[in-house]
Residue, then its C-alpha position, 0 to 999 in steps of 0.5 A: m080486534a075487528y081488523k084481526a077478525e076479518s082475516g082470522d079464524q076468530s071473532a073480535d070478541e075472541y081476539a079481545l079475550r085472548d089479548r086480556l088473558s095473555h096480560q093477566f099473569e105475573r109469569i109463565t114457566i114451561d117444564g116439558d109439556t107442563v105450562a104454569f101460569f102464575e096469578g097472585g103467586k099461585p100456579l094454574e097448570a096445564c099439560y099441552a100437546g101439539d096441535g099442528c102448525e101453519i106456514l106463515t107467508s107475506k101477502k107477496g107469498n114469501r115464507m116468514g116462519v112457522k106458527f106451532r099450535f098447542g092445545v090443552a091436554l090436561a088442566s088443573s083449572h077450568l080456566f084452560g078448559 
């Protein structure tokens, strides 16, 4: 995570937390702008809104894709606050 933090916009601890959170859910469903994360069979829902995008490029300058960002607009749990 320290390597990611060197070139990213988050600290190593933030990357580690994001990695742990991304693996703790049984399944994820998406219905329109609502995303539900299931843990213990119960959903934790949040409404997401677009928050821009970033053009991904290689070190040589070749375009590799687009990364779309989303932020929580309304959540049913403090987890998404």
